C-alpha positions in Angstrom: 5.4 -21.2 1.4 7.0 -21.6 4.8 6.1 -19.6 7.9 9.4 -17.9 7.7 8.9 -16.9 4.1 5.4 -15.5 5.0 6.8 -13.3 7.8 9.6 -12.1 5.5 7.1 -11.2 2.7 4.7 -9.4 5.2 7.6 -7.4 6.7 8.7 -6.3 3.2 5.2 -5.2 2.3 4.9 -3.1 5.5 8.2 -1.4 4.8 7.0 -0.5 1.3 3.8 1.0 2.7 5.7 2.9 5.4 8.0 4.4 2.8 5.0 5.4 0.6 3.3 7.1 3.6 6.6 8.9 4.5 6.9 10.1 0.9 3.3 11.4 0.8 3.9 13.1 4.1 7.0 14.9 2.9 5.2 15.9 -0.3 2.3 17.4 1.6 4.8 19.3 3.8 6.6 20.7 0.7 3.3 21.7 -0.9 2.1 23.5 2.3 5.5 25.2 2.7 5.4 26.5 -0.9 1.9 27.8 -0.3 2.8 29.6 2.9 5.9 31.1 1.4 3.9 32.3 -1.6 1.2 33.7 0.7 3.7 35.6 2.8 5.3 37.1 -0.4 1.9 38.2 -1.8 0.6 39.6 1.5 -3.1 39.9 0.6 -4.5 43.4 1.2 -8.0 44.1 2.5 -10.7 45.2 0.1 -11.3 48.9 0.1 -14.9 50.1 0.6 -16.4 53.5 -0.1 -19.9 54.7 0.8 -20.7 56.7 -2.3 -24.2 58.0 -1.6 -27.5 57.6 0.2 -31.1 58.3 -0.8 -33.6 58.7 2.0 -37.2 57.5 1.3 -38.4 57.6 4.9 -37.2 58.3 8.4 -39.9 58.8 11.0 -40.0 58.6 14.8 -43.2 57.8 16.6 -44.2 57.3 20.2 -43.2 55.4 22.2 -39.9 56.0 20.4 -40.3 53.7 17.4 -38.2 54.3 14.3 -39.3 53.5 10.8 -36.7 54.1 8.1 -36.2 53.3 4.4 -33.2 54.3 2.4 -30.9 53.1 -0.4 -27.1 53.3 -0.2 -24.5 52.8 -2.8 -21.3 51.1 -1.7 -18.3 50.2 -3.8 -15.6 47.6 -3.1 -12.2 47.4 -4.7 -9.8 44.5 -4.6 -6.3 46.2 -4.4 -4.5 42.9 -5.0 -2.9 42.1 -8.4 -2.6 38.4 -7.9 -5.3 37.5 -5.3 -9.0 37.2 -6.0 -11.8 37.6 -3.4 -14.9 35.5 -2.9 -17.7 37.4 -1.1 -19.6 34.4 0.2 -21.9 36.4 2.5 -22.5 40.1 3.0 -25.2 41.7 5.2 -25.9 45.4 5.2 -27.6 47.3 8.0 -27.6 50.7 9.7 -26.9 51.8 13.2 -27.5 54.9 15.2 -25.3 55.5 18.3 -24.3 51.8 18.2 -27.9 50.6 18.1 -29.1 48.6 15.1 -32.1 50.5 13.5 -32.7 48.4 10.3 -33.0 44.8 9.3 -30.2 42.9 7.6 -30.2 43.2 3.8 -28.3 40.4 2.0 -25.9 41.1 -0.9 -25.7 38.1 -3.3 -22.4 36.2 -3.3 -19.9 37.3 -5.9 -16.3 36.8 -7.0 -14.0 39.8 -7.3 -11.1 39.5 -9.6 -7.6 41.1 -9.4 -7.9 44.9 -9.1 -11.7 44.7 -9.8 -14.4 46.9 -8.4 -17.9 46.0 -7.5 -20.8 48.4 -6.8 -23.9 47.5 -4.8 -27.0 49.6 -4.1 -29.0 47.8 -1.5 -32.1 49.1 0.3 -32.0 49.1 4.0 -35.1 49.6 6.1 -36.7 49.0 9.4 -40.4 49.3 10.6 -41.3 50.4 14.1 -37.9 49.5 15.5 -37.8 50.3 19.3 -35.2 52.9 20.1 -33.5 53.3 23.4 -34.8 56.4 25.3 -31.4 58.2 25.2 -31.2 57.6 21.4 -34.7 59.0 21.1 -33.6 62.2 22.7 -30.5 62.3 20.5 -32.7 61.8 17.4 -34.8 64.8 18.4 -31.7 66.9 18.9 -30.3 65.8 15.5 -33.6 66.8 13.9 -33.3 70.2 15.4 -29.7 70.6 14.3 -30.5 69.6 10.7 -28.4 66.4 10.2 -28.2 62.9 11.5 -25.1 60.7 11.9 -25.7 57.1 10.9 -23.2 54.2 10.5 -23.7 51.8 7.6 -22.2 48.4 8.5 -21.5 45.4 6.3 -20.6 42.1 7.9 -19.9 38.9 6.1 -17.4 36.2 5.1 -14.8 36.1 2.4 -12.3 33.7 0.9 -9.0 34.5 -0.9 -8.1 32.9 -4.2 -4.4 32.5 -5.1 -4.0 30.7 -8.4 -6.1 27.5 -8.1 -5.9 27.6 -4.3 -8.9 28.9 -2.3 -8.5 29.7 1.4 -10.9 29.1 4.2 -13.5 31.6 5.2 -12.6 34.8 7.0 -14.9 37.3 8.7 -15.1 40.8 7.3 -16.5 43.8 9.1 -17.0 47.1 7.2 -17.9 50.4 9.0 -19.0 53.4 6.9 -20.0 56.7 8.7 -22.8 58.6 7.0 -23.6 62.2 7.9 -27.0 62.9 6.3 -28.9 66.2 6.2 -32.1 66.1 8.2 -35.1 68.3 8.7 -34.4 71.5 10.6 -37.3 72.7 12.7 -35.6 76.2 13.0 -36.0 76.6 9.2 -39.6 75.5 9.3 -38.8 72.0 7.8 -39.8 69.0 9.9 -38.6 65.5 9.1 -36.5 64.2 6.2 -36.6 65.6 2.7 -37.3 62.3 0.9 -36.2 61.0 -2.5 -33.0 63.1 -2.5 -29.7 61.5 -3.2 -26.9 62.7 -0.9 -23.4 62.3 -2.3 -21.1 61.1 0.6 -17.9 59.6 -0.9 -17.1 58.4 2.6 -14.2 55.9 3.0 -15.0 52.9 5.2 -12.9 51.1 7.7 -12.4 47.4 7.0 -11.2 44.6 9.3 -10.6 41.0 8.2 
């Protein structure tokens, strides 16, 4: 084979490879375009969370303003989408008081939530001798006198959407559930929390994704 024929053969081969690459690129663009159009039409809705109840097993404040708490909450999550599933890859539950975290993180096991499905979790959240800011210590004493305490149950984690066989990347999810729980009332002669009692809350939570 002459040098001229070699160059001709090599040039033809490069043209074929170039056409194949262009074709693959166009195919990839078409697939992505179809996905984004489908995604825009479906418009995934955020899961809906409800704090159903809370059972208090311990809530004690000791000097110098250390808080020990132990309670169980029941939280439900509903997927409002009819064509989109949700993977809960990581969920951590904890409680806050006046924006200060007062319990450790409790992990909820990963789960897949199908179309229009509802999941219910009942995790225990607790903290032992958690330091409380002085101004929050004063607020706790006041709440105890008033007979109720306002906590916020929070759930942070990561989720993925499932559309057909396609699974999206991970998104952060933040859930905030106000919980107004009856507390000991010194004026009525009761000090501290009445333990082991389940308080029905049925409180809707705010969700951001």
